[in-house]
C-alpha positions in Angstrom: -13.6 9.1 -6.7 -13.5 12.1 -9.1 -12.2 14.3 -6.2 -9.7 11.6 -5.2 -8.4 11.5 -8.8 -8.0 15.3 -8.7 -6.1 15.2 -5.4 -3.6 12.6 -6.6 -3.5 13.1 -10.4 -3.2 16.9 -10.3 -0.9 17.2 -7.3 2.2 19.3 -8.0 4.2 19.4 -4.8 5.3 17.0 -2.2 8.6 15.6 -0.6 9.4 13.6 -3.8 7.9 15.7 -6.5 10.7 18.1 -7.3 13.4 15.4 -7.1 11.5 13.1 -9.3 10.6 15.9 -11.7 14.3 16.8 -11.9 15.3 13.2 -12.5 12.6 13.0 -15.2 14.3 15.7 -17.1 17.9 14.6 -16.4 18.9 11.4 -18.2 21.9 10.9 -15.8 19.7 10.9 -12.7 17.1 8.7 -14.5 19.6 5.9 -14.3 18.8 5.7 -10.6 15.3 4.6 -11.4 14.2 0.9 -11.5 14.3 -0.2 -15.1 10.5 -0.3 -15.7 10.0 3.1 -14.2 12.9 4.5 -16.3 11.3 3.0 -19.4 7.9 4.6 -18.6 9.6 7.9 -18.0 11.4 7.7 -21.4 8.2 6.7 -23.2 6.3 9.6 -21.7 9.2 12.0 -22.6 9.2 10.7 -26.2 5.6 11.6 -26.7 6.1 15.1 -25.3 4.8 14.6 -21.7 6.4 15.4 -18.4 6.5 14.1 -14.8 2.9 15.4 -14.3 1.6 12.9 -16.8 3.1 10.1 -14.6 1.4 11.5 -11.5 -1.9 11.6 -13.4 -1.5 8.0 -14.6 -0.9 6.9 -11.0 -4.1 8.6 -9.8 -6.1 7.1 -12.6 -4.7 3.7 -11.8 -5.9 4.0 -8.2 -9.4 4.8 -9.3 -9.3 1.8 -11.7 -8.2 -0.5 -8.9 -10.9 0.7 -6.6 -13.6 0.2 -9.2 -12.2 -3.2 -10.3 -12.1 -4.6 -6.8 -15.4 -3.1 -5.6 -17.6 -3.9 -8.7 -19.9 -6.1 -6.5 -20.1 -3.7 -3.5 -22.2 -0.6 -2.8 -19.8 0.5 0.0 -17.2 2.2 -2.2 -17.7 5.3 -0.1 -16.3 3.6 2.9 -13.0 2.8 1.0 -12.7 6.4 -0.3 -13.4 7.9 3.1 -10.8 5.9 5.0 -8.2 6.0 2.2 -8.4 9.8 2.2 -7.8 9.8 5.9 -4.8 7.5 5.6 -2.6 6.6 3.7 -3.4 9.1 0.9 -1.0 11.7 2.3 1.8 9.2 2.1 0.9 7.9 -1.3 1.1 11.3 -3.0 4.6 11.5 -1.5 5.6 8.1 -2.7 4.2 7.9 -6.2 6.5 5.1 -7.4 5.6 2.9 -4.3 1.9 3.6 -4.9 2.2 2.7 -8.6 3.9 -0.6 -7.6 1.5 -1.7 -5.0 -1.6 -0.9 -7.1 -0.2 -3.3 -9.7 0.3 -5.9 -6.9 -3.3 -5.5 -5.8 -4.5 -6.1 -9.4 -2.3 -9.2 -9.5 -4.2 -10.7 -6.5 -7.0 -11.7 -8.9 -4.7 -14.1 -10.7 -3.7 -15.8 -7.4 -7.4 -16.3 -6.7 -8.1 -17.7 -10.2 -4.9 -19.8 -10.2 -3.4 -18.1 -13.2 0.3 -18.0 -12.3 1.7 -16.7 -15.6 -0.6 -13.6 -15.5 0.3 -13.1 -11.8 4.1 -13.2 -12.5 3.7 -10.9 -15.5 2.0 -8.3 -13.3 4.4 -9.0 -10.4 7.4 -8.4 -12.7 5.9 -5.2 -14.0 5.5 -4.0 -10.3 9.1 -5.1 -9.5 10.3 -3.1 -12.5 8.7 0.0 -10.9 10.0 -0.6 -7.4 12.2 -3.2 -5.9 10.0 -3.5 -2.8 7.7 -5.6 -4.9 10.2 -8.4 -4.4 8.7 -9.2 -1.0 5.3 -9.8 -2.5 6.7 -12.8 -4.4 6.7 -14.6 -1.1 3.0 -13.8 -0.7 2.2 -15.7 -3.8 3.6 -18.9 -2.4 1.9 -18.3 1.0 -1.5 -18.5 -0.9 -1.0 -21.9 -2.4 -2.5 -24.0 0.4 -5.1 -23.9 3.1 -5.5 -21.1 5.7 -4.2 -23.4 8.4 -1.0 -24.0 6.4 -0.8 -20.2 5.7 -1.0 -19.3 9.4 1.5 -21.9 10.4 4.0 -20.6 7.8 3.4 -17.0 8.8 4.1 -18.0 12.4 7.3 -19.9 11.4 8.5 -17.0 9.2 7.9 -14.5 12.0 10.0 -16.5 14.4 12.8 -17.1 11.8 12.9 -13.5 10.7 13.1 -12.4 14.3 16.1 -14.7 14.9 17.8 -13.8 11.6 16.9 -10.1 11.6 20.4 -8.9 12.5 21.9 -11.0 9.6 19.2 -9.8 7.2 19.8 -6.2 8.1 23.6 -6.7 7.5 22.9 -8.2 4.1 20.5 -5.4 3.2 23.2 -2.9 4.3 25.6 -4.5 1.9 23.1 -4.6 -1.0 21.6 -1.2 -0.5 24.2 0.7 1.6 22.9 4.2 1.0 19.3 3.5 1.4 19.7 1.4 4.5 22.0 4.1 6.0 19.2 6.7 5.5 16.6 4.4 7.1 18.8 3.6 10.1 19.5 7.3 10.6 15.9 7.6 11.7 15.5 5.0 14.5 11.9 4.1 15.5 12.3 4.6 19.3 8.8 4.5 20.7 7.4 4.2 17.2 8.0 0.5 17.5 5.0 0.3 19.8 2.8 2.2 17.4 3.8 -0.1 14.5 3.0 -3.2 16.6 -0.4 -1.7 17.7 -1.6 -0.8 14.2 -0.5 -4.1 12.8 -2.4 -6.0 15.5 -5.5 -3.8 15.0 -5.5 -4.5 11.3 -5.2 -8.2 11.8 -7.9 -8.2 14.5 -10.2 -6.3 12.2 -10.1 -8.8 9.3 -10.1 -11.7 11.7 -13.2 -10.4 13.4 -15.0 -9.8 10.1 -14.0 -13.2 8.7 -15.5 -14.9 11.8 -18.9 -13.2 11.0 -19.0 -13.5 7.3 -17.4 -16.8 6.3 -20.4 -19.0 6.7 -22.7 -16.3 5.2 -20.7 -15.9 2.0 -21.5 -17.8 -1.2 -18.7 -20.1 -2.3 -17.8 -18.0 -5.4 -16.8 -15.1 -3.1 -14.7 -17.0 -0.6 -11.6 -17.3 -2.8 -11.5 -13.6 -3.5 -12.0 -12.7 0.2 -9.4 -15.2 1.3 -6.7 -13.6 -0.7 -7.5 -10.2 0.6 -7.7 -11.6 4.1 -4.2 -13.0 3.8 -2.8 -9.9 2.3 -3.7 -7.9 5.4 -2.0 -10.6 7.5 1.2 -10.5 5.4 2.7 -7.4 7.0 3.0 -9.1 10.4 6.4 -10.3 9.0 7.7 -6.7 9.3 7.5 -6.6 13.1 11.0 -7.9 13.9 12.5 -5.2 11.6 10.4 -2.4 13.2 13.1 -2.3 15.9 15.7 -1.2 13.3 13.9 1.4 11.1 10.4 2.9 10.9 10.3 2.9 7.1 9.5 -0.8 7.2 6.0 0.2 8.1 5.5 1.0 4.4 4.6 -2.6 3.9 1.7 -2.3 6.3 0.6 1.0 4.7 0.5 -0.8 1.4 -2.0 -3.2 2.8 -4.4 -0.6 4.1 -6.3 -0.1 0.8 -6.8 -3.9 0.7 -8.1 -3.9 4.3 -10.6 -1.2 3.3 -11.7 -3.1 0.2 -12.1 -6.3 2.3 -14.3 -4.6 4.8 -16.3 -2.9 2.1 -17.0 -6.2 0.4 -17.9 -7.8 3.7 -20.5 -5.1 4.5 -23.3 -6.9 2.6 -22.9 -10.0 4.8 -22.8 -8.1 8.1 -25.7 -7.1 10.4 -26.2 -3.4 11.2 -24.5 -3.6 14.7 -21.6 -5.6 13.1 -21.2 -2.9 10.5 -20.9 -0.2 13.2 -18.3 -2.2 15.0 -16.2 -2.6 11.8 -16.4 1.2 11.3 -15.3 1.6 14.9 -12.3 -0.6 14.3 -11.3 1.3 11.2 -11.6 4.6 13.1 -9.5 3.1 15.9 -6.7 2.3 13.5 -6.9 5.7 11.9 -6.5 7.3 15.4 -3.3 5.2 15.9 -2.0 6.5 12.5 -2.7 10.1 13.6 -0.7 9.4 16.8 2.1 8.1 14.6 2.0 11.3 12.5 2.1 13.5 15.5 5.0 11.5 17.1 7.0 11.7 13.9 6.1 15.4 13.3 4.5 14.6 9.9 1.2 16.5 10.1 2.6 18.9 7.6 2.1 16.2 5.0 -1.6 17.2 4.8 -0.5 20.6 3.4 0.5 18.9 0.2 -3.1 18.2 -0.6 -3.4 21.9 -1.3 -0.6 21.8 -3.8 -2.9 21.1 -6.7 -2.8 22.6 -10.2 -6.6 22.7 -10.6 -7.0 24.5 -7.2 -4.3 26.9 -8.4 -6.0 27.5 -11.7 -9.5 28.0 -10.2 -8.0 30.4 -7.5 -6.1 32.4 -10.1 -8.8 32.8 -12.8 -12.0 32.5 -10.9 
């Protein structure tokens, strides 16, 4: 975890770093930020800190989330290992998105404990950092009833979103014309198949694990695991939009850390051979992500892991 904190918290170069650093220093460009993120930037600036402080805070928040969610598990190494394989390289390139979805993951506890006010406070904080948090408001309402009800509503929403996807894309184009234009400029082509495959693998993984552990878990763990289980299912709703732009896969990437946490928490209820099969499924999904990176010519993202101020310092002075 210490090394993971260093990789994220002390990173000093990626696709977004320079543009965000420039916007941090330029009040005019800061206006393009979501209001909560802009407030955080201003607060850090007022106490004499720069963009690198925000990057460090995000890395520290990731470590806090992992510790918080895995305080009853001895398989934290599994989460760190798979997270470093993927989606770490995307998260250091999308710090604001990472900050947002980490807050969303923290808010899941309040869904489990039926504390809506605390959930909405955290959700609003996440939304103030990145507008993508808006979609997770729907997730809250999908967790209010039984799993049978949840699956039926997911199925219904999938059908409706598939039918209405042209209209929804038109509306998004009106609301976010520049952003949608950029996304549509990079059509998914065969990437659609990859998106479908890794969403299906993720759902199958948690479904298979759930079938083995549900009867073995104590009642006090079932609520927590149920919310995590549903969170991994939630990105199935992106599938109709995968035909329009590949960036929609961000919602699925945002669920990967939850999938790893779910599997790590489940390990203590699984037999040895079952554990091995779960690890196989996780490795299978990682292989699909590598295919996606090769297809999109994105393997150079791994090079940004070397752009680290501590690595530079040690190399220069020692």
